[in-house]
C-alpha positions, 0 to 999 in steps of 0.5 A: 822440476817442481810439480804443477800446482792448480791455482784457486781459480783453475780449481774453481773452473774445474769444479764448475765444469764437473758440476755442469757435467754431473748436472747433465748426467742427472738430467739425462736419467730417463725416468719415463723410460725406466718406470715404464720398462719396470712396471710394464716391461714395455719400451716407451720409445717404441710405444705410443708417440715414442716420447719418454715424457709423462704424456706418453707414459700416461698412455702406455703405463697409466696415470700413476706411473705418469705422475711419478715420471712427471715429479721425477723429471721436475725434481731433476731440474730443480735439484741442481739449481737449488744446490747452486743457489743455496750452496755455491752462488756466493763463491766470488769466482762464480760468473753470473751466467753460471746459474743459467748454464746449470739449468740448461745442462739438466734440461739438455740432459733430459732432451738429449740423454746420453743414455738413450743415444741422445734422444729424450723427452720434450723437456717441459717438466724439467724446464719448469723444475729448473726454472721455478727458483730462477723465475717463479712468477713466470713459471707459475703464470705460464703453468696457469696458462697451460691449464687454461689452453689445455682445458679450452682446446684439449691438446696437451701439446698446444698447452705445452707450446703456449707455456713455452712461449709464455715463459719469456714473455711473462718474464719480460713484462714483469722484469724487463730484459735480463739474463733470466729473460734470455735464458727463458727465451732459449728454453722456449726455442728448445721447447718449440723445436722439440714440438715441431712435429706436434705443430705440424699435426696441429696445423694439419688438424691431425693432433690427438686430443688429450 
């Protein structure tokens, strides 16, 4: 009986699946949790808002640690997409939508980390890192909107929610309907879902200002 030999197409699919899993695991590394625990000895999930994102890191561990966490969260979104775009996308077997699966894998890794029992952050920084090479104009314009909203209303959460909503809208205005628009729309839904408690506090005027 001859041993089974993988076809080139089957090998390619296997590589794609493995890359998605590795991307998820990279996204799942909870830098905010690790840095706060290392520098302060505190469990950030039991302190402040309980979120592992840079906003809570700033409250618990200080500005410098928060900046480190923010940059690392952006980087873990950026790297898998960059590797795909510059080394893998010319492979003929790669489906057009695979790029968006890579980006979503690292975002979902951050938001629902296997290392934190599928808890995590709210994904704004990782979303920006994963999306900047896919939709640079939409990302930079949305970030500008975030800073304007945060400056005007003094709420980080409101700025983040507005940024999330702006991402697909800006993309739609600039490039119309596309896979990138639908990808950013999914990102928006995730961001809004993870900010649902902030939305309730904003409506009830109970949200803490930045």
